N, C-alpha and C positions, 0 to 999 in steps of 0.2 A: 774487734773492727778495724777498718782500714779506715786511715787520712783519705778522703777524695780533696784533691786540691782544687778540683772547678766549684767545692764550696765554701770555699775561703778566699778570700783576698789576700795575695801578697803586695807588701808594700814594697813598689821599688826602692831599690837602693839609691840613697839620697848624697849627693856632692855636698863636701863642708862649705860653707860660704867664706869667700876668701878673707875675710877677717879671722875667722877661725881656725882656717891655713895660715894664717900670718902669725895667728897668738902658738901656733903648737910648732911651729917652724922657731919663733923664738921663745919659747919653754925650752924644744929642746936643743937649741945651740947652749942655753946656761946650765940646762944639767949636763951639757957635753963637757962641760967648761968644770966639772965640779972633780975633786979628789974620791978617788975610789969607793973609799968607806963612806963621803956625803951618797956617792949615785945608790950604794944599794942599801942606808938606810931611807933613802924616800922610794928607790921600787920597794921597797917592802913593806913601806908606811903607806904607798896607794896601793899596793895592793890587799890592804885590808890586814894585815896582820897585827898582834897585840902587840905592846910595848915587849914582854915577857920574850913574843916569839922572834922579835927583832934581838933582842938582845941574847938569845940562847943562839941564836945562828953569827953572829957577830962576835959572842963574847966581851960582851958590856953588861953593867946591869943598868936595869929595869929604868933606874932615874941619869945612869951618864945618855939614853934610848932619848927620854922626857926631854933632857936639857939639849942635844944634839940636833933634835930633829926641833925644836922651837928656836935654834940660831940660824939654820936652816932654814926654815920656812923665811924667815925673817932677811936673811941674805936674798933670797930667788924674790921676795915682793921689792925689794929694794933694786937688785939688778934688773928685773923684768921692766919696773916705775922707768927705768935711766936708760932701759934698750929702747924702750916703745917711746918715750923723748928725743929720741937723738934720730 
């Protein structure tokens, strides 16, 4: 069975609202300032990797991954709040 494009609506690509673009820019800048291990932790976490997978990739224990991610998320919240308020 072939896909018939004329039978399906294709949603136009939408651009992000300016607020979303600004938030993404802030997030990129804050993440860019993180040490390499923190960036790796965050990227693996955002890629929906399990703590076990992250631990294996980075040579850490699962407990260490959980602790580091918790601290990293809190630090990112603080920095993004500070960034947004300035």
